[in-house]
N, C-alpha and C positions, 0 to 999 in steps of 0.2 A: 502495500498498500504506500503511496507517495506520501510525501510531506503534507501537502495540501488536502489530501484526502483525510489525514490523521486528523487534521486541524479543523476541518469542517464537521468530521464528526464527533469530536471533544466539543466543538461549539454547540453543536444540536443537542448533545447530551446535557452540558449546562444548561441550554434554555429550557428544556424539558424537565429537569430539576427544580429550576427556579419557578417555574408554572405550576408545578406540583406543591412546592413547600411555600410560595408566598403568595400573597393578596395581591400583586401586580395586575392580575386579570382585570380588576376594578377599573383601572385606567381604560382599556380596551371597551369594557362593559358600560362605560358611561354612554355610549352611542344607544345601547338598549335597556338604559335605567329607567326607571318609572319617571324619574324626574324630567328627561329627556321625551319620552314618549307622551307624556302629559303636555309637554311645552307645545310638541307637535300638534296633537290634537285641539289644544286651545288656539292656535293660531291656523287651523284649517277653516277654509272660507264655508260658507254653504253651497253644498254643489248636488246635483244629480249624476247619477250615475252615466259616466262618458266614457268614450274608448280611452280618453287620457284624464283620470283624475288626478287631483293636485299631487298627490305623494308621487305618482308616478311620472306626472310630467317633471317634477322637481329632479326626480332621481336622471331621466333623460337628460335634462338641461345641464345638471353637473357632469353626466358623461361627455357631453358635447365639450366641456371644458377641458377635460383630461385626454381628450384624441385629437390626432394631428388633423384629422378631416373633420371640421369643426360644423359643418354645413348641416341644415335642419332635415336635408334628405338623408344624410348619414343616420343620424337619430332615429328617422321614422324609419328607414330600413332595417335597423338592427331591433328595433321593438317589433316590426311586423316577424321578422325571422325568430324572435325569442316567443312569440306568441304561437306560431307553428310549431315550433320544436317542444313547446308545452301542451300541444294536443288542442289549442283554441282554433276558431274558426280563422280563415284567412282574411285580413283586413287591407284595408286599401294603403298603397304607399305614396298617395298624394300628402303634401305637407301641410295643408290649410287648417286641418283641426288641431295638429300639435301646435301650430303657430299660434291659434287663438287659444290654446289652453296656456300657453307659456304668458299670453297676455292678462288671462285671469288669475293668474297667480299674484296672491297679493304679496306686494314689496314688502310689508311688515313681518310676513311668514317668515321671507327668505333672509333679510337682514338680522331678524332675531335668532333666526337658527344658527347663523354664522357667529353673532356675537355669544351666544349661549354657549356652543362648542368651544370657542376660544376662552371664554371665562372660566369652564368646567375645568379644561387642561390647566387653565392659570391657577385655580386654587388647589390642585391636587397635584402639587409639584413633590416630589421625593427631596428629602432634606438635602442630599448631596448636590443636587442641581441649584441650590439657591448661592446665594452670594454673601458670607457671613451671616446666613439664616435669613436673608431677605430676599424679596422677590425684586427682580429686574424687570424695566418697563422699557421699550425704545421706541422712540417716536421720529419718524422723518415724512415726507412729502414725496410724490411723484406726479407724473402725466400720463395721460394716455390720449390717444385720438380715436375717432369714431367716423362711421359714414359720413359723407358730407351731404346731407338732407337738410331741409329747409327749418325743419324741426329742431335738429341737432344744432344749426346754427344760431338760431335765436336764443337757445338755451346756454349754449357753451360756444360762443363764438370764437371762431380762428383768429390768432395772432394778428394784431393789428398791421404788423410790418410786411403781411402777404397781401397780394392783390386778391380782388374777389373771384372766387372760383379756382383758386390755385392751390389754398391751404384745406386742412381738414378741421373741423370742429375739435377742440380739446379741452379737456377737465383737467383740475388737480385734486389728488387723492392724497389726504395725511392718515396715516395709519399709526395704531399703537400695537406694539407685537411683544408678545411675553419672550423675554430672552431665553428663559431655559428651554422652553417646548418649540418656539419659533412660530406658535399660533398667532393669527390677529386676534385680538382681543376688542378692538373696535377700529371704526374708519368714520372718515367723514368726506363729504362730494362736494365740490363746489366749482365754480368757473376759474380758469386760469389766470385770468386777470381782470383788474377794476376791483372797485371797493368792497373789501369783505372777502376777497378772495385768496388772500395770503394765506401762507400755513400757520401762522399764529391766531388769525381768524378762525379756522378751522379746528384748530387743536382747542380752543376754547368751547366749542361744542361740545366737547369730549371730557372736560376737566373731572366731571363725575365719575368717571372710569376709575381714576387713581384713588387708592386707599392708603390710610395712616399706614406708615412703616415701608411704602415702596420707595424704591430708587429709581428715577427716571434718567434715561441718557438721552443725549441728543446733540446736534452739531450747533453750530455758532449762531444760527439762525433762533434758536429758541432761550437763550440766557437773556432773557429782558429783563427789566425791573420787577414789573407785574406778575410775571409767572413765577419768579423765584419767591415773591410775596406770597402768592397763594399757595405754593408749596410748603413754605415755613408754617404759615398759619395753620395748616390742615396734617402738620405732622409727616411730610412726604420729603423724600430727599431727593437733591438733583445734582448732576455732572454734565456740564456742558463744556465746550471749548468757548473761550473768550470772543464777545463780538470785536468785528474788525475795528470801529472806532474806539472801544475801550482798549483794544491790544495796543493799540499805537500810544497811550496814555500810562500805559502800565509802568510803576516804579515801584521796584521791591524794596526798596529804602524805606517805604512809608508804611505806614500800618503796623500791626502786631508780629514780629517774625517769627517763624515756627521752625526754619530751617533754611537750607539755600534753595533760595527763589521759592519760598514758600511762606506765604503771610495772610493774616487776617485784614480785610479791609472794609471799611463802610461806604455803602453806597446810599447817595439821597435821591428823594423820590422827585422824578421830573417834574419841573416847575408849569409846563403844559400840559394840561389833560387830554390823553389822545381821543380820537374821534369816537372810536367804538365804545369807549368807557362813560358811565352814567357819572353825575356828578357827586352823587351819595357815594358811589363806590369808590371814587376819587378821593374823597376827602376819608373815608374810612381806610385806605390803603395807608400802611407804616410810614411814619416821614424817612425811616432810613432802615438799612439792612446790613447785616452783618454775614458776609460771606468769606470763603477761604479763595485765595488766588494762588496758583502753583504753575511752574513750568516744568514741563515733562515732555520728552519726547519730541521736542522741538516745536511743542503747541502750548500755549497758555491757556489753561482750564480754569473754570470756576465752578465750585460746589459748595452746598450747603453742609457737607460733612466737615466740620470744623476741628476735629480733633484729628491730631497726626498719629495718635498712638491707635485710635480704633480704626482709622484709615488712613493707611500709611502713603507715602507719595509712590511710591514704586507699585504699591496696590492698585492706586488710582489712574496710575499710567497704565497699567495691564488691562484695567477694567474698560477704559474708555478706548483702547484698541479695539475692543469685541463689540463697539458700537458698528462696525462696518458688518456686523449680522444683519442689520436690517436692510442694507444694500443687498447683501446676497438674497435676503428672502423675498425682496421685491424684484429681484432678477429671476428668480424660481417662477413667480406667479405671472410675471410680465414675457418673459422669454420662454421658458420651459412649457410652461401653460398656455402661453399665445394671448394673454390679456393685453399687450401693450397696443395692438389694434384693435377695437371692439368691433362688434357686427351688427349690432341692432340699429333701428333707423329712426328711432324715437328717444326722446330724454328719459321717460319712464322707463323703457326697456333697459336704455344703457344702464341706470342705476341698478335696475333688477338684476342684469347680467354681471356687474361688477360684484354685487354680493353672492352671485353665485358662484363665480369666480373663488372668493374669499372662502366661501362654504365649503367647495371642494379641497381647496387647500389646506383649509383644518383637518377635513378627516385625513388626508394624507399623511399631516403632522401628527395626528392621533395613531395612525398604524406606526411612525416611526419613534414615537415616543414609547408605545408598548414594547417594539422591538428592542429599542436601547434600554429600557428596564430591565428584559429577561436576557440581554446580553452583556450586562454590566458596562454599558457605555453612554457617552451622553448623546442627546439625540443630533447634535451639530456633527457627530462622528459618522452618521448614516446618510446614505448618498438619497437625496431627494428624488432625483430623475430615476434611479434605480428602483425606489419604492414605487414611483407610478408605473412603470414598465412590469414591475412583479404584479400590483395589483392588477392591471388591465387584462395580464394573461391570466390570472387566478379566474378573475370574473368570466372571462371569455371563454375558459374550458368548464365552466359551469361548478366550480370547486366547493362554493357556498352551499348550493343547493344540494351537493352530492354528500354534504356532511363531511368534507374531507379535513384532517386534523390541523386546526388552524395554526397549531405551533410549527409546522413546515412553512406556512407563510412567514411567519417572524423570522425563521432561520434563514429563509431565502433573503429577506430583506436585511438583515443584520451582516451577511455576507460580503456587500459590498461596504467598504469602510472608506470614508474620506480623509486624505492625509492632511495632517497640521503644516501647512505652508506659511510660517508667519513672514511678513514684511513683504508677501508675493507682490509683484508690481506687473502689470502687462500694459502696454501701449493703447489708448484710445484710436484706433484705426483699423480699418478693413484691408485683410490682404485680397479678398474677394472683389473685384471691379465691377462684376454684373454686365449685363448686356449695353454694348455701345449704342443705346439710342440717347437723342437729345430729351432735355426736360420738359415737361409740359408748363409751359410758361403763359398760357392764356386759357381762356374757359373751354372745356370738353366739346362745348356745342360750336363755338367758333373753331376749334381744331378740326372738327369732322367736316366743317363747309370747307376749309383750306385743303384737306385731303381729296374732297370731291373735286376741286376747280385745279388743283396742282398736282395731285398725287402725294405719296408718301416721302417724307423727308429721307434724304440719304442718312445713313448710320455714321456715326462718329469715329474718326480715326482713331 
């Protein structure tokens, strides 16, 4: 027997032993727990028996987000074939009924389930996944484009620098992720530009998601005075990179020195009230804040963790490096799962599609968390794409319906381990040049007329 075969067998035996002797299956069973089932039942709309009831429609919608072919036709074809294999009558492969069923799905049902699964994982974390016994939450924003329809342009207008008919509607999403499990706990969706569309504005919609004792990680965009004041007043800790304007005025010779380039400084409340803030909230905000400022890893960091003994400089440096995890999580959702370019043609369906992606992502994260528990690893050491591939193959073969040993699924997921590559740097450039066609620099209808009159343009050299 080869060395790799011996390791795989040993790993399988370890997982089987842990599954029998621990209660870690409770993590996976969250999906079928009475609490989650009752949540699904409470969110179901009133409906009559149709070809695509709400639960089946949601399952098909999620399956679309995990497949390379994300067309409605593919989803309907799969459903029809599954019906035939299950001994049910042959149904039509037309997509109209399924598309209408997706429109009937309540947005609240999909978003609540996505938040609920994320929060369930976030509250069931093993001790070894915590940072000094505390939960970590990472925040960041991203953007995505959608089909260029009139409805989408009205709700999520394209960037102003682009000409009419040349750009795509674009929206901004700010997410709160659980650092340990990687799950999406909450998210807010808004326009990409304009009043109230910034990441700070969207984050304020989700302040209630944080709980006392949490530690929040964010980049330089989030270290504002009023967010720090909110965190401190609610018993929440924060660690951010210093904002650019403040970074230029940082002077470690001032304040209370706590070490080399590590001191406590007092921030004073801005004299001008922000437009988004009420007069009452502005007056109730503290006149000053005491925060810790330190330089580590070439960055100036600010934090509400004031004690250098409880939170050493090296520990905070290592912790902030892990903020990159949220960038990786967004890459999984946008690139691996395909959410970077949405497919729905109305704003209502666009928002629903985003939440379906988040729900599917959380369920994959749930499988990874269970596999990590049984294989004595961290979820970050499990490959996300490998988990999707194994899960799709598992479902395609009907393993769940055949009551196959679920432990085998976790063994297969745990076999692909992500390497630890600290300080990895990749150029933000594409090697693949694509096809040598000119860019579309006018409205498509006008371009069609040009082709009719003058023929197709020549390819670029």
